[in-house]
C-alpha positions, 0 to 999 in steps of 0.5 A: 141711328141704331147703335148697339154698344155691345161692340164698344164693351167688347173693345174695352174688355179686349183691350183690358184682357190684352193688357193683363196678358202682357203684364202678368196680371199687374198694372200696366205701369207696374214692373216685377223684378227678380233679385239675383245676388251672390259672391264672385269667388276664385279668391274674392273678386273685387270690383269685377263687372257683373253682367246678366244675359237672357237666354231666348230659344236656347241662345244667350243673348249678346245684350245684357239686361242688367249689370253691376260691380262686386264690392270689396268682399266679392258680393254683387246684386242685380235687379232684373225687370220682367224676365223669366227663364234661364240666365247667364251671369258673367263676371269680367275685369273692368276696362280701367284695370281696377278689378282685383282678386285676392290671392288665396294660395300660400305663401304666394300666387304666381302671376306670370310677371311676379308673385303676390302674397297670400291675402293680397290683391292681384289683377283680375285677368279672367272671366267666370260664368254661371248659368242659372236654370231659371229666374222668376219675376218677383223672386230672389235667387242666391247665385255664386260665380266660381271656377266650377260654375264656369265648368258647368256652364261650358258643359251646359252649352255643349248640351244646348242652353236650357233650363234642363241643361243648366240644372243638369250641369250644375247638379253634376259638377256639385255631385262630383265635388261633394257640394250640395248646391253649386250656385246656392252655396256662397264660398267664404273668404278663406284668407280672412280668419274671422269669416272662416270662424263665423261661417256655419256652412261647411260647404261654404268653406270646402267650396272656397278651398276647392276654388283656391285649388285652381289657383294653386294648380295655376301657380304650380303648373301653369305659370300663374295663369288662372284663366288658362287652367279654368278654361282647360278644366271646363273644356275637358269636362265638356269634351268628356260629357260631364266627366274628368279624368279621375287621375293621370297615369302619367302626369301632364301639365296640359291634362287635368284630373279630379285628383289634381283638384283634390291634391291641391285642395288638401294642400290649401287646407294645410297652408291656410290653417298654418298661415291663419292658425285656424281650423277649417273644420273636420267636415271639410278635411274628412270630405276632401280626404275621402274624395281624394282617396276615391280618385286615387283608387280609380284606374289610371286615366279612367274618367269619373263616373258621376251620375245624376237623375234625369232632370226635366219639367214634369207635366204636373209642374207645367199644369200647375203653372197653367192653372195658376195663370188661369186663376189670375185671369178669371179673377181679373176678368170677373172684376173687369167685366162689371166695370166695363158694363157700367162704362158701357151703360154711361156711354150708351146714355150719352149716345141716346141723348142725341150725341150722334157725333160720338158714334163714328169715333166709337165704332172706329175705336172698336175696329182699332182694338179688334185689329190689335187684339187679332194681331196679338192673338195671331202672333202669340197663338193665344187659345180662345179660352184665354179671354174667358169672356163669352163675348170675346170668343169670336174675337179670339177665333178671328171671326171678322164678321163678328164686327161687320157693321153690315151684318145682321147678328143681333146685338152687334148690328150697326147701321151707319150712314157715311 
């Protein structure tokens, strides 16, 4: 019997290498999750059902990878295992009719069948969405779901869903409204005086006011149909390639402008301050007034001219990711190689002691692992440098003769009699 154990070492090393590649350098039994949490607000959404959908090759997948419900303050939290990339998050009414949204319009919100008082619950009968440019396993992300993230999502879909389009759309809507971070800022409940007075972020108050403006427009001009108003704004924003009409020459119930939003928002500020005897802050009022003046100064029926810098993943950023991954590979495989050699020596000793019956199963193991790794390499288009062990280079290159038991290649020669 002549059996060189190098092939078994290669098989074991290859198996461990594939395991590391598939699990991002974690144990096969470990998972890495991303936590996504935030507030669903167009008025605070209570018991809204929240779904997270992955984006693969520019397509939002139809099956959710996580879901939860909002609490009585609109908060939600999702834990998503082993996913990196863009994410679509949707809040929608529960099938049993238990989902509610707080009326944030004074004195009442129209519902189509009646009215609901300021601060009271009314049925949630519309969806809202946000496209998160990228989530990374092992991180935590703060994500708001609002009428304006819905607008940005519609625009990003027109561009083609990707990390870049989501980032561009969110940034563009944020700049149009004068909000620093469209998805990172969490709107406050503007029907709750205590929450308003304890809120330190002026953008959180302004964001809530702007969201309430959508409900006011719906109550004043659309019979209370908030969903229809949101859809109209989102569709018109996408149709105009990330712009809205600044103002309308002739007012129309079916055409919406940025001036409609700012006028309604200023009315919301006055109403909330009167209702709750609270100050929404000079910053909020000054910025809304400036935005309203800017829209009024535009030529009637002219579009806004919101621009943001081009957003793209730089070659430097991509290179950093590759370097980090390669460092992980080097560390893991260096640690692994010593263990594989020790294991190989132990098995070689067993074979040399006369255990001929072990030879055929071990060669079979080598071929099996070889087939698995070759299939993996082919499907993933893995470069030979991925494996980082010199003995595995021929395997990564797909050299089938490297494991031919009838070849004459030094250490890999195996003489078997079947």
